[in-house]
C-alpha positions as CSV (number, residue, x, y, z in Angstrom):
1,X,129.0,169.8,-73.8
2,X,131.1,168.8,-76.9
3,X,130.0,165.4,-78.3
4,X,130.6,162.3,-78.0
5,X,131.1,162.1,-74.0
6,X,130.4,159.3,-71.7
7,X,128.3,159.1,-68.4
8,X,129.3,156.3,-66.3
9,X,127.1,154.6,-63.5
10,X,129.4,152.9,-61.3
11,X,126.5,151.8,-59.0
12,X,125.0,149.6,-61.9
13,X,128.1,148.9,-63.8
14,X,127.4,150.7,-66.9
15,X,127.7,153.7,-68.9
16,X,125.8,155.7,-71.5
17,X,128.1,157.5,-74.5
18,X,126.1,160.9,-75.9
19,X,126.9,160.7,-79.6
20,X,124.6,163.7,-80.9
21,X,122.0,165.7,-79.7
22,X,119.3,164.6,-82.3
23,X,116.2,163.5,-80.6
24,X,115.7,159.9,-80.0
25,X,113.3,158.0,-82.4
26,X,113.5,154.8,-80.9
27,X,115.9,152.5,-78.5
28,X,117.2,149.2,-80.1
29,X,118.4,146.5,-78.1
30,X,121.7,145.0,-80.3
31,X,122.9,142.4,-77.6
32,X,122.3,141.4,-74.1
33,X,124.3,144.4,-72.8
34,X,124.2,147.0,-75.3
35,X,121.1,149.5,-76.3
36,X,121.3,152.0,-79.2
37,X,119.2,155.1,-79.3
38,X,118.5,156.0,-83.0
39,X,117.5,159.0,-84.3
40,X,114.4,159.2,-87.3
41,X,117.1,158.7,-89.9
42,X,118.5,155.6,-88.3
43,X,121.9,157.0,-86.7
44,X,123.1,156.4,-83.3
45,X,122.4,159.0,-81.1
46,X,123.5,157.2,-78.0
47,X,125.0,153.9,-76.9
48,X,123.9,152.0,-73.7
49,X,126.5,149.5,-72.3
50,X,125.2,147.7,-69.1
51,X,128.4,145.9,-68.3
52,X,132.0,147.9,-67.9
53,X,133.6,145.1,-69.4
54,X,131.4,144.6,-73.1
55,X,133.1,145.4,-76.4
56,X,131.3,147.5,-78.3
57,X,130.6,146.2,-81.9
58,X,132.1,149.0,-84.1
59,X,132.1,147.1,-87.5
60,X,128.5,146.7,-86.8
61,X,128.2,150.2,-86.2
62,X,129.7,151.3,-89.5
63,X,128.0,148.8,-91.5
64,X,124.5,148.9,-90.3
65,X,124.3,152.5,-88.8
66,X,126.7,154.4,-91.1
67,X,128.9,155.6,-88.0
68,X,132.1,157.4,-89.4
69,X,135.6,156.0,-88.6
70,X,136.4,159.3,-87.2
71,X,133.6,159.3,-84.5
72,X,134.4,155.4,-83.6
73,X,138.1,156.4,-82.9
74,X,136.6,159.4,-80.7
75,X,134.7,156.7,-78.8
76,X,137.5,154.4,-78.3
77,X,139.4,157.2,-76.6
78,X,136.7,157.8,-74.5
79,X,136.5,154.0,-73.3
80,X,140.4,153.8,-72.7
81,X,139.6,155.0,-69.1
82,X,137.7,151.4,-68.8
83,X,139.2,148.8,-70.9
84,X,141.7,148.8,-74.0
85,X,139.8,148.6,-77.7
């Protein structure tokens, strides 16, 4: 499947965004509702949101994890299904 893509879990009101196919080196909780899976180089592999209504901190993603604007825009397009960014 082409990255990024999103998987919803409506039973627990959450979603996971698969960003790359890189192996997960560690998981970092950045808020009460957001966990990031990070690769060995410090890039985001996946984003877990434990509440469908949570807003993702894209500025933090670009500043601390070097997420490109292009990737941010692709993720925002995916998230339009749940709420407006």
